[in-house]
N, C-alpha and C positions, 0 to 999 in steps of 0.2 A: 632506312634512309641507308642509299639513295633510292628514291622511288623506283617503284615495280617500273621497264618498260615494257611493254611490249603491244604487239595489235597496233603499231606504227601507234602507241599514244605513250603520253608519262603519266601513271594513274597516282591519285592523291592517297597512296596507300605503298606501302613499302613490302619486303616480302616477308619482314617479321612476323607481318601482323596478320600471316596465314595460319600462322603456328595456331591462336588463341582459334579461330573459324570450322581446324585441321579437327583440334583437341572436342571442337563440341561435334563435329560432325561426328567421329569413330562411334560412339554411343546410339547416337541417330542410325549409321548404317544398321547394325547389331537389331535394332528395334524394329525396323525396318525388314530384316531379315526373318524374326521371329514371325512375324506379320504375314509374310509371304509363307512360309511353309505351314501354318496354321489353317490360313487360308487353302493350301493344296491339300493337307491330309486326305481327302476323301481322293485318292489315286483314281479314283473308277471314273472320274469325272472328267478325266482328263484325255483329249486326241492327241494327235501331233503337234498342231497350235499350242494346247494350255501346255506340253512338254517342253515346247522349243521357249514360249513367256516365262517359264518357270529356270530354266538352264539360264538362257541370258540375264535374267534377272538378278540370280544366286551370281554369277559370273561377273556381272555389274557391281554389285555390292564389294564383293571381292576386291576386285581392283580398285574400286573407290575406297575402301579401306587401306591398301597397299598404297595406295596415292597420298591418303591422308598422314601415312603414319613417316613417310619418305620425305610428306612438305613439314611436319613436327620436326623432322632430325637437320631439315636443309635450313631451316629459319631458326635452328638455334645454336647453329656455330657460328661465328666471324662477331664483329662488333657492327655497330647502326652506321658506321662510316664506311663497310665494305660490301662489296654487291653479292646477293646468293645467286650462283649461275643457274642452278638447277632451277629454283622457281618460277622466273620465267617460258622456261619449259612446260614448267607441271602444268602452269596457266593454260597457256597454248592449247594443249594437249585435252583437256578438261574440259574448255569452252569451245573449238572445234568438233571435239570427236564424241565426248560425253554428253553434251548437252544434246545434239540430237538422238542419242541411244536413249534418252531419259522421254523423250517425246513418242518416239517407238516401243516402248514399253508401256507409256499411259494410252494410245492405242488398242493395243493389244490387251491392255488388262480391260478393258471397255469391252472390244469384243470376246474376249474368255466369259467374260461377267454377266454378258446379254446373251450369247447363243449357247453356252455349255453351264451347263449343272444350275439351270437358271431357280431350282429349288431347292437346294442348298446354301442354310440361310447363312452358316458361319462364311461360306464361297465369297456371299454376295454382301458380306459385310466388309471381310477382312481385306481384298483385293481392291475393292474403291478406297479404304485407308493408305493403301499402298501409291495408289494409284494420284492418291491427294497430296499424299506428301511431294513425290516423286513432282508433280506440278507447281506443287506449293517451292518445291529447290529451283525449278526453273524461275520461276516469277521473282523469288527472291534474290536470285544468280543475275537477271535483267536489273532487278532494280538498282543492285550494287556498282553493278559495272555503270549504269546510266548516272548516277550519283557520284560515283568516284572517278569519274572520267575526266584525265588531265588534257593540258595540251596538247595538241598532237605533236609531234619529233619534228613535221616540218611546217610549225608557223612562219607563217615568214614577219612578224614582231619578236621572232626570235633572234635577232641577227647581234651586232655590235653595239657598243655605247652610239657610236655615231647613225648608224642607223636608228636606233632606238629613237636619238634627241631629234630627227629628220620626221620620221614618221609616228615613231609611238608614244610618243608624250600623252597630245590629244585622245590617243585610241585609249590609251591607259585610263585616262580622268576618266574620259565619258563611260569605260566601262565603268569603274567602281560607281560612278554619278547611278548607271542604270539601274545598279546591285541594290544600291540603298532608295531607290526607288522601289522598285521589288519587292524589298523585303520590307518595310513601310505595308505597301498595299498587299501583303501574303500576311503578315501579321496581324493589320487590321480586321482585315477578312476573315481570319479564322477564330478573332477575340471579340466579334461583332463590333467591333471597334472599341470595347471597353476601356482601351490601353493607347488611344489615339490611333494615329495612320491614316485618317483620311484628310489632312494637311498637306498637299502637295507642295509647299513651301515657295517658297523664291526661288529662278533657277541659280545664285548666284551662291545659296542656303548650302544647297548640295554641291556645287560645283566646289564649296572651299572641302567640305566632307571628304569631297572624292581626292582633291588634290592634296590632303592632309597625309591619307590610307595606300594614295597611289605612290608616295614619297618614302612613306614607312614601309613600304612592303614592294621597293623596287629595288631587283636584283640585277639587271641585264638579260633578265632569263638563264644566269648562273648558277643560283643556287639551288640545288637539287634536295630539297627536305617534303618533308611531309607531315601532317597535323601529326599524330604521333609520336615524331622525335621532339615537338617540342615539350607535351608532357612528360618524354623519358629528361629531356632539357630544363622542364621546371623541377623534376624529381631531384636531381644533380642538385639545383640551387636549392633546395630546402635544404640537402645533405648537409651541404657547402655552408648556411647560416646557422643549423644546428650547430655544424661542430665548434663554428666560431663563439659561441654564445656557449658553449659548455667548455673551450677553453679559456673564455671571459670568468665566467662562473669558478675554477675550479683557483684563478687568478685572486678572483675577490673572496673567496674562500680563506687563502693563507691569510689574506689581510686582517679579515673581519677576526679570526682567530686570534690573531697577532694582539690587535687590538683589544679583543675581549679579556685575553691572561692579561695586558697591563692592567684593565681597568682591575680586574678581581686583585693584581695583586697590590697597583695603587688601593685598593678599599683593604686589604689585609695590613700594609703597612701604616693606614691611617686610623686602624681600628687597634693597633699595637700602641701608636703612639696615644693614642686618648686614654687609654688603660694605664700605660706610663705616667702620664699627666695625674690620671686619677691617684694612680697609688700614692705619688707626691703630696698629692693635696692642690694640684695647681690646676688652673685652668686650661685644656687643651689649647694652643693655639686657630686651629678650626673649630672652636666651638663657635655657635651659632649659624656657623654656614650650612645651606642644605644641599643635600646630594644630588647632586642633577640625576636623575632619572633616565634610561634610555632613550635615543631620536627613534622616532621612526625608523629609520633602517636599521638600527640593531635593532632592536624592537622583533623587526620581522627574522633577522636572522636567531636571533635567540629561541624563536618561536619555530624554527626549522621550515618556515615555508620552502614551498619547492621551487618556486622562482623568484626570491628576494633576491637573487644576486640585478635583475633588471632596472634593478634601484638603487643601487649600488651608489652609482657617481652622480644621481640625480638631485634635485631640490625636492624634496618630499613638502606636501602640504601638511600643516599641523595643526589637526584637531584643537589646540588651545589658544592658536592664532585667530584673532577674534576676525580680522579683514577676512580670512582664506577661510575662515566657515560662511562669512558672510558670501564669498565667493562660490562656495560648494551648494549651499542654500538657493541663492539666486539660478545656477546650472538647475534644480532638480525644479523649482518651481516653473521656470520658465518652459522646460525641455517637453512639458504637456503642451504649451501654447502650439512649438514646433509639431508635434503630435497632431495637433486640430485642425490643419488644412488638408493631410490627407482623407478626410472625409471618411466617411462608413467604409470604406473598401477596406483601410488600414485595420481597421476597429472589428471586423470581418474576420482579418486572418488574424489579429491575435487574438482573439473569441471565436472563433469557429463555428461552435454548438450554443453558446447564451450569447451570440452576439445581436442577433437579428431580436429575441426578446426581451432585451437590455433594452438595443433601438428603439423600440415599437412603445417600450414604456415610461420612456421618461420624462413625458408630460411636460414640456417645455412651450414654452409659448413661442409666438415669431418674433419677439423684441431680445435674442440672448446675444445679435453679432451688431456692431455700427456698421459695418460692410462687407461684403464678400463678394471675389468675384472668380467662375471659374472657367471661362474662356481659356483655352489653349491652343499655342499655335510654336513655331520653333522661336518667336520673340515673346507672345504675348504669355505670361505663366501666371497661375493661378496664385493667390493671396489674399485675408481675412483682414480684418480688424477687431482685434477682441480689448472690452475694457473688463482689469482686474482691480476690483475696488480694493481687494484686501493689501497689494502692493502700491494701489493710486498709481497705475501705469494704462498707458493705454500703447496696447503690443499687436505690432505689424510682425503679421506672420504670413511667412511664403514658402509655397509645397518646394519639395525637392523633385527630383527624376521619377516619373510614375509613368510616361505616356511613350510613347514611340519620340513623338517632337520635342520631350526635352531629352532623349538619347541624342539627337540631332544638334541639338540648342551646346549639350556636352563635348560631343567630339568637335564644336567650331572652336581647335585646339589654337588657333595662330594668334600672334600676341597683336595688340593693336594699340596704340600709344595713349595717353591720357593726358595728352594735350589740352585740347579741343572740351572734352567732356568736363577736366578741372577751369577751364574758365567759366563754362557754363551755371554750372552750379557751388560754384565756389570752394573748391581746394585745389593744393597744391599737386598737380598733377606734371608737371614739365620732365621731361625725361623718363618720363614712368609708362610700363605698359602692364596689361590687363588681357585677360581673358575674352577673346572677341564676342563668344557666343550669353555667356555669361553677362558682361556686361551690355551689351544690348536688351538683352531681356530685364534689365535692372535697371535702364533708361526709360522703357515701356512703361512699366511701373511705378518711376516717377511721375513721367507725363500723365497716367491714368489717374495717381494723387493730385496731381493738378487741376487736371479736368475737374474731378468731382467734388475737390474742395473739401475731404472728409476728414483728414486731421484737422485742419483750421476750423471747421465747424465744431468738432470735439474739444480744442484746446485754446483757441487764438482768435475767435469770434467772439464780439460782446458778450452776446448771451450764449456763449460757450457753456458745455454743461461740466466740464472739468479740466479748467485753466492751470489748475496748482497739480495734474497728473504729468509723470515723465513718461516720454516716449521713449519703447523699447522697439530694437527690430531683430527676430528673429527667425529661423529656418535651418533646414537641414538638409545636405548636399546640396544638390541645385542651389535651394533657398537660402541655404548658408552663404555661396557665393553671392547671391544678391543681394542679401543682407547688408554685407558690408559693404558695397557699391552705394545701397541707398544706403546706410549711416554717413558715409563719405559726403552722399548729395543731399540729406537732410541736416547735419551735423551744425550750418550755417544759421540755420532757423530755429533750429531746436539745441540751445546749448550742454542743455543734461543729458540729450541722450545716448545710450547705453545700446550696444549689440551684442547678439547671442550666437554665433554661429555654431551648430552642432554639424561634428562631420563635416566641416569645409572641403573643397575640393582644393588640390594641394599645388595646381600649375593656374592660381588665382592675378597675386598682384607679384609685383618685383620685390627687391628685399625691405627700398625705404619707406614702400606704402605701408608694406607688410607692419613696419618699427609705426608709422604713421599714427597708424588708425590703435595701437597697443591703448593710448590714456581710458581708453571708451569701448574698446572690443575684446572681448574673451572668448576664443575658442574654446571647445571640448571637443576630445579626440577620443576614443575608446581603441586599444590594444592594439590589435594589428591591422586596424579599417586600411583599407588597400586607398580608398578615395583619398585622405589628404596625405596620401604616398604618390597619387595619381598627375602627374603630367607630362608632356612631351617628353623631355629631357628623361628622367625616371622611366617612360617606354622603351626609350633608345637606349637607355643602359641597359634594362631588361632583356629588350632582344638579344644586344650585343652579348652578353656573358649569356644566355642560354645557347649560343651559337657556339659560343667557347668550349662553354662544357660540357657539346655535343661532340665536338671534335674531338674531347677527351677521353671519351667511354672507350671500355676496350675488353667489356661485356656485352652480350646480346641485350635487345633490348628489353626482353623478357623478361631478364635479370633486374634489371635496375627498374620498374616496373613492379616487381617484387617485394622487392628491399623496399618500398614505400608503404607495402600493406602488409608484410612479415619479417620486416629486418628488425633489429635491434634499435631500442632507443640509447641517450645517455652517453656513457665516454664510448662503445659500442660503436658509435655511427663513426670514431675517428677512421675504423675497422673498414667500416662499409667504403668510405671514400677510397681507402687505401686499394681495396678490392674491385671498383668499377670505373676509377679513373684513372688516367696517366697522371704522373705529377706534372703542374704547371709547367716547368724548364725540360722537359723531357719528353712531349709531346711528338710522335711519331709521325712523319709525313704523309699525306694521305691525298688524296685531290679534295675531300670534303674541304681539309684544311687549306687547300690554294682558292676553295670556291669560296669561303669565308671572308679571306684579304679582299679578295677581288668584289668581294659584297661590300666591304668596307670602304674601298676606293670608291664604287659607285654610289653609295649615302654620298660622301664629302663630294664627290662631283655636283650631284645632286643638291647640296645645301648652297654651294658659290653660283650654281644657277639662278636658283630661287633669290638669293639674296634675303633671304628673312632675316630678323634681326635675331641675334644670337644671348638671347636675355633670357635666365632662369626665374622661375616665378614660382612662390611660394606659398603657405596657408598664413591668415592673417592675426594680426594681432596678440595680446598674449595666448599661449597655449596651455590648457589643462590636458595632461595627458593621463587615463586611466588605463595603468599598468597590471596585467594582472602577474597576481602574485600567488595564487593558488588554487587548483582545481581538484577536485574530487567528486568519485562519481556517485553520484545519487543514484543510477537504478540502470536497468540492462547487464550490469556485470561487465566485464571484459568485453564488450559491444558498445560502449559509454562512446567510445571516438567516434564509432561511424551515426547510431541514433539521436547525438546531442544531447544525452542525462549527464550532465554535469554541474556541477554548484561551485559557482566562479568568486574569486573575491580579488579586488580590484583596488590600488594603490594609487589616491591622485597626486600627480609629480608635476612640475612647472615643467615643460621642452619649449626648445629655442625652433624657431621658424625653421632652420635648415638642417633640423634632425629627421626631416619627414622626405631623404632625398633619394631612398631607396626602399624599390616593394620588398615587403618580407613575406615569403613564400608562406603560407602559413594557410589550416583547414578551417580556419574562421575569419580568415582575411575579407569573407564576403559578409558573412553573419554579421561582425562587429558594426558593418556597415547598415543593417537594419534599424528604421527609425526605432522599433519598437524597445530591441536592445539597448541601444545606447539610451533610451529614457531609462528602462526600468533600471539599467545597471548605473546608473548616477543615483537613480531615489535609492536604491541599496546602499551605494556608500554613504550618503545623507543621512539613510537611519542608521549607520553604523557610529555616527559623530554624535548622535540625540539630536539631530535637526527638524524642525516639522516642516514634511513631506506634503502633507496633506494640499491637495489643490483646493481648499477653504471655497468661500462664496465668489462665484465668478460668476458675475451678471454684465448686459451689455445691452446698450440702445437701438433702436432701428434695425433692421433686415433687409435684406436684397440683394439680386444680384445687380450689381451695377446701379444700385437704385441710391436716393441722397437718406439722412439721417428723419427716421419716420419722427413724426408728431408726439406719437408716444413718448416721449423719453424720459425717464426719471431718474433721478441721484437714487442712488444706493444710501436706505437711511439705517437705523440703528435696528427698526423691527424686523427687517430683511435676515439680519443675522439668525436670529431665531428660528427661521424658518429651514426644512430641509430642501437645500436646492442640490441638483444633480451636480455632480465634479465634472472637471473639465473631458475626464476621457470618454463617459458616458452622454453628458450635454453637449458640447459643441459638437462632436462625433455625430451626433443625430441629426444636428441641424445644417450643416456643413454639406 
């Protein structure tokens, strides 16, 4: 950044990225020269044409190495906000002059190999290898030029803001809509539609997504930035966040040590007083009082846990509190139900080697589920109904994001009023807003439940087999959001309903609704999971923070990226920030700094023209946040950071809905959202509390995709308890 401008285009790559390419090409050139000399070792085979080919090839490679060295030097100086004057000239020279020379060399290689020294086996092997490497270079260069081509510098849509408003708004939205449709079609084709992509959707669905994307990236053509700049900005943001955490840890360390010293002194004084009273033959004043043990927070501090400070100011769940034990036990139990609707694909992902044999040997009857629906579109979402006899529950499990259609649903982030929905389904939605896509999917599921009357036949009809069972609604990710809205819609008919969202979306409901569902909704979030922090507001904040940090960078982009891989951690991270970033109040003036100011003005005007409601959305209900407090390398040695070989410990804490208003840049921000990791982590905490996390006997009645409950329904009996039954993990995933 700024982007490379040459050949009348603004390319999607900056000049400093060419440093990496050149460093890779230099050893490749050396290998090509060695192959050339090995192939021409028999000098008697060369005539004038062969000698000319050898000379031109060697000179070409020497010039290439020289240009690559110059590129490495030119790309390593300056900062990401200052252009490299030499880079465009080098690129033009290599594109215009060097590429035709490669083509000529390939033709000469074929001529020499065919008509000269045909009997020399070394010659016939080495020279084609050199030619193939040269031809591959031409093809790779052409593909890169085509892929990274940006807008033309004379693009008519790069005018002023007024011109863009008159001519370019519809153009941009239609362009984003075409991109979304093309991406869905290509992804569906290359994955054999295993993850969707065959649903074209309604025009307004893609139009809404296109509008959101167009507004989010609207820059009036003034913001000169490339993808690698965003990566560098994210690395800087990671350093800033970790330095804040380090400062917070040091402050809490001082406070914790002071409290620990006070407690030790108090215990020593109490012991001296008690001994004095005993010597005088008088009972101590504090006799009979039990000494309070350490709290969960002080216990982690005393055990010297790596990340104990993350829970220093939090309300930690207490293993001795019966109500909180029940919360965690319920979370561990029904996390498997949330997994079940992901079907065999997730199970095989979790067990890539043994998954298929286990599923084939599950030995299940076709009466394990009450109902299951697998149809999937932008509005239609898969779900199933499971009967858990051990907990006497009817469990409505809704699938999270797994297909391209689900991604489109997630991207429908515009806020929609809840007034009409509240009046229809019997809850207070006056003045409240919600996520458009998730609310639409929830209403579709609610209407489908009404259509088939599945819950009524299980719980409310005269001959219902389970009238005394409790309804629980659960789901993960997108399914967690749908579960929240379905709980609101079903609460009037099922007053004792419980809702258990796992990793719910952050931009789901306004604060009043998030608090209103708290009596019957408990959400669960794992560590740095990005989705509970993901909303349109947090994405805009992330975008603006990254742009501000890019404008503060004072070293080359490669130095920033190297600091992410090789840079030290802990307290040294403060020195990294001082080395790579200007102070916030001392950022020098630059063209990019002015571009960022203009970009923010454009964004403000776009919002004013749209007239969209300025509301903040949050995750729902009470929230249990599983905070990582320890991480030990399990294998891979020093590479554990990259290969995932780590043993993690989590501490459950109560969190407020507005605590997830900033995206935490972390290596695990995506992995912490995986449903299998969420489930296994919650189970691990439950086991450490000595809770029963075994799936137990889980039977259901009736089965079918869109079918009514079967006539072979049978209640769970005591005799079934003694029989060996498949677990939720093996059994349900086999049938669903």
